[in-house]
C-alpha positions in Angstrom: -14.9 -129.4 58.0 -12.1 -127.2 55.9 -12.8 -123.4 55.1 -12.8 -122.5 51.2 -9.5 -120.5 52.0 -7.9 -123.6 53.3 -9.2 -125.7 50.5 -8.2 -123.7 47.8 -4.3 -124.4 47.8 -5.5 -128.2 47.9 -7.2 -127.9 44.9 -4.8 -126.0 42.9 -2.2 -128.7 44.0 -4.3 -131.3 42.8 -5.0 -129.8 39.7 -1.1 -129.2 39.0 -0.4 -132.8 39.8 -3.4 -133.8 37.3 -1.8 -131.5 34.6 1.8 -133.1 35.3 0.6 -136.6 34.8 -1.2 -136.0 31.8 1.7 -134.4 30.1 3.8 -137.3 30.9 1.4 -139.5 29.3 1.4 -137.3 26.1 4.2 -138.3 24.1 5.3 -136.6 20.9 6.9 -138.7 18.0 10.4 -137.6 18.0 10.4 -137.3 13.9 7.5 -134.6 14.3 9.9 -132.9 16.9 13.1 -133.0 14.8 11.2 -132.1 11.9 9.4 -128.8 13.6 12.8 -127.9 14.8 14.6 -128.2 11.6 11.9 -126.1 9.8 12.3 -123.4 12.5 15.9 -123.2 12.4 15.5 -123.1 8.3 13.0 -120.4 8.8 15.3 -118.3 11.3 18.1 -118.5 8.4 16.1 -117.4 5.6 14.3 -114.8 7.4 17.6 -113.4 9.0 18.4 -109.8 9.2 21.2 -107.4 10.5 20.1 -107.5 13.9 21.7 -110.6 14.1 25.1 -109.4 13.6 25.0 -106.4 15.9 22.3 -104.9 18.4 19.8 -102.8 17.3 20.3 -98.9 18.7 18.3 -97.9 21.2 16.6 -94.4 21.6 20.0 -92.6 22.5 21.7 -94.4 19.6 19.2 -93.4 17.3 19.3 -90.2 18.1 22.9 -89.8 17.6 22.7 -91.4 14.3 20.1 -88.9 13.3 22.3 -85.9 14.6 25.3 -87.1 12.6 23.2 -88.0 9.5 22.1 -84.3 9.7 25.6 -82.9 10.4 27.4 -84.7 7.6 24.6 -83.6 5.2 25.2 -79.9 6.2 28.9 -80.5 5.9 28.9 -81.9 2.4 26.3 -79.1 1.3 28.6 -76.7 2.6 31.8 -78.0 1.0 29.9 -78.3 -2.3 28.6 -74.6 -2.0 32.3 -73.4 -1.4 33.5 -75.4 -4.4 31.0 -73.8 -6.5 31.6 -70.4 -5.3 35.2 -70.7 -6.1 34.5 -72.3 -9.6 32.5 -69.1 -10.2 34.9 -66.6 -9.2 37.4 -68.0 -11.4 35.1 -68.2 -14.4 34.9 -71.7 -14.6 31.1 -71.8 -14.7 30.8 -69.2 -17.6 28.5 -70.3 -20.4 31.1 -70.0 -23.1 33.3 -72.6 -21.2 30.4 -74.9 -21.4 28.9 -74.2 -24.8 31.3 -77.0 -26.2 28.9 -79.6 -24.8 25.6 -78.6 -26.3 27.0 -78.2 -29.6 25.6 -81.0 -32.2 28.4 -82.7 -33.3 29.7 -83.3 -29.8 26.6 -84.4 -28.3 26.2 -87.0 -31.3 29.9 -88.1 -30.4 29.2 -88.5 -26.6 25.7 -90.5 -27.5 27.9 -92.9 -29.6 30.4 -93.5 -27.4 27.6 -94.0 -24.2 25.6 -96.5 -26.5 28.7 -98.3 -27.6 29.5 -98.6 -24.1 26.2 -100.1 -22.8 26.4 -102.4 -25.7 29.4 -103.9 -24.6 28.4 -104.1 -21.1 25.3 -105.9 -22.0 26.3 -108.2 -24.2 29.7 -109.3 -22.5 26.9 -109.6 -19.1 24.7 -111.6 -21.1 27.6 -114.1 -22.2 29.6 -113.8 -18.9 27.0 -114.4 -16.1 25.4 -118.0 -18.0 29.2 -119.2 -18.7 30.0 -118.4 -15.4 27.0 -120.3 -13.7 28.0 -123.1 -15.8 31.6 -123.4 -14.8 30.5 -122.9 -11.1 28.2 -126.2 -11.5 31.0 -127.7 -13.3 33.5 -127.0 -10.4 30.9 -128.2 -8.0 30.5 -131.3 -9.8 31.4 -135.0 -8.5 33.1 -135.9 -11.6 36.6 -135.1 -12.2 36.1 -134.8 -16.1 34.2 -131.7 -15.3 35.6 -130.5 -11.9 39.2 -130.2 -13.1 39.1 -128.3 -16.5 36.5 -126.3 -14.9 38.9 -125.4 -11.8 41.9 -125.1 -14.2 40.2 -122.5 -16.2 39.1 -120.5 -13.2 42.2 -120.2 -11.6 44.1 -119.4 -14.7 41.7 -116.8 -16.0 41.5 -115.1 -12.9 45.3 -114.4 -12.7 45.3 -113.4 -16.5 45.3 -109.5 -16.6 42.5 -108.4 -19.1 44.7 -105.9 -21.0 47.1 -108.7 -21.9 44.2 -110.7 -23.3 43.0 -107.5 -25.0 46.5 -107.4 -26.7 46.2 -111.2 -27.4 42.9 -110.7 -29.5 44.2 -107.6 -31.3 47.7 -109.0 -32.2 47.8 -112.7 -32.1 44.4 -113.5 -33.7 44.8 -111.5 -36.7 48.3 -113.7 -37.4 46.3 -116.8 -37.3 43.9 -115.6 -39.9 41.0 -114.9 -37.9 39.5 -111.6 -38.1 36.9 -110.2 -35.4 35.4 -106.8 -35.5 36.5 -104.2 -32.9 33.6 -105.0 -31.0 34.0 -108.3 -30.4 37.6 -107.8 -29.9 36.7 -106.0 -26.7 33.7 -108.5 -25.8 35.3 -111.6 -26.0 38.5 -110.7 -23.6 35.9 -109.2 -21.1 33.8 -112.4 -21.4 36.8 -114.8 -20.6 37.7 -113.0 -17.7 34.5 -112.1 -15.9 33.1 -115.4 -16.5 36.0 -117.0 -14.3 35.2 -114.4 -11.6 31.4 -115.0 -11.9 32.1 -119.0 -11.4 33.8 -118.2 -8.1 31.1 -115.9 -6.8 28.2 -118.5 -7.7 30.6 -121.0 -6.1 30.9 -119.2 -3.0 27.4 -118.8 -2.6 26.5 -122.4 -3.1 29.6 -123.1 -0.4 27.9 -120.7 1.8 24.7 -122.6 2.4 24.5 -124.8 5.4 25.4 -128.3 4.3 22.4 -129.8 6.4 20.1 -128.4 3.8 21.9 -130.3 1.3 22.1 -133.5 3.4 18.2 -133.2 3.9 17.6 -133.2 0.0 19.9 -136.4 -0.1 17.9 -138.0 2.9 14.7 -137.2 1.0 15.9 -139.4 -1.8 17.0 -136.0 -4.4 20.2 -136.8 -6.6 23.2 -134.2 -6.6 21.8 -132.1 -9.6 18.1 -131.9 -8.2 19.4 -131.1 -4.9 21.2 -128.0 -6.3 18.6 -127.1 -8.7 15.8 -127.3 -6.0 17.3 -126.4 -2.7 20.9 -125.0 -3.0 20.8 -122.8 -6.3 17.9 -120.4 -5.3 19.1 -119.5 -2.2 22.7 -119.2 -3.2 21.7 -116.9 -6.2 19.8 -114.4 -3.7 22.9 -114.4 -1.4 25.2 -113.6 -4.1 23.1 -111.0 -5.7 25.1 -107.9 -4.3 28.6 -109.5 -5.2 27.4 -110.0 -8.8 26.0 -106.4 -9.1 29.5 -105.2 -8.1 31.0 -107.5 -10.4 28.8 -106.4 -13.5 30.0 -102.7 -12.7 33.4 -104.0 -12.8 32.5 -105.4 -16.2 31.2 -101.9 -17.4 34.3 -100.6 -16.1 36.4 -102.7 -18.2 34.8 -101.4 -21.5 37.3 -98.5 -21.0 39.9 -100.7 -22.2 38.3 -100.3 -25.7 40.8 -97.8 -26.5 43.3 -100.4 -27.3 41.4 -101.9 -30.1 40.3 -98.2 -31.1 36.6 -99.0 -30.3 34.7 -95.6 -29.8 33.7 -96.1 -26.2 32.6 -93.3 -23.9 34.6 -94.1 -20.6 
């Protein structure tokens, strides 16, 4: 007769062997397993953050970052105080020197230039963004009838200086009998060059999506354009948002070339 202390290891051994045999009899279909693994990998890619690029700082690292931030802010504040003191000592902050900017005619002139600059940027961006997206889709098309002309346009227009296009619209179009307003003489060159850049940004975003997602869409029976519309493009637009915002800022700066066509812009 075994004592309870001697029988306990035997019972645990018997339970472990029973669990192992039951687990071996339980088979999970390979399709479900592969689908679960694919969904997990997709979720990890969609939910990725900056910690995948580098290790998260520890307590000591966070303290160093906080100290460096405070020191940097104090240094910049000190430099700003010194600069303001020097301006005041040399009379640059006197009311007489700044009175010009509160006069009615000057304010109206500045506000008119600001309004014109915003209009050029908004109209140019509203045209260049969708045109760039269409050019990117054409470059990604399977048929050469769309891909070759779009590729030629993008590669050429990205290399043409914007100032040269502005001069072409200013001096070349009137000689052919085409008359445009000063507004459109500035807008169309900006649209032509920036649409090519937007096309490359969109195309790069699409190419950055893992090829496995496109292959999975084709495996489900989706056609090329359906895969782009339903799977690839939503992710590509989200990934390219910072680059698109940066290019829109550059588009706003391009409006400074309005002086070539005597357009009253602010910058």
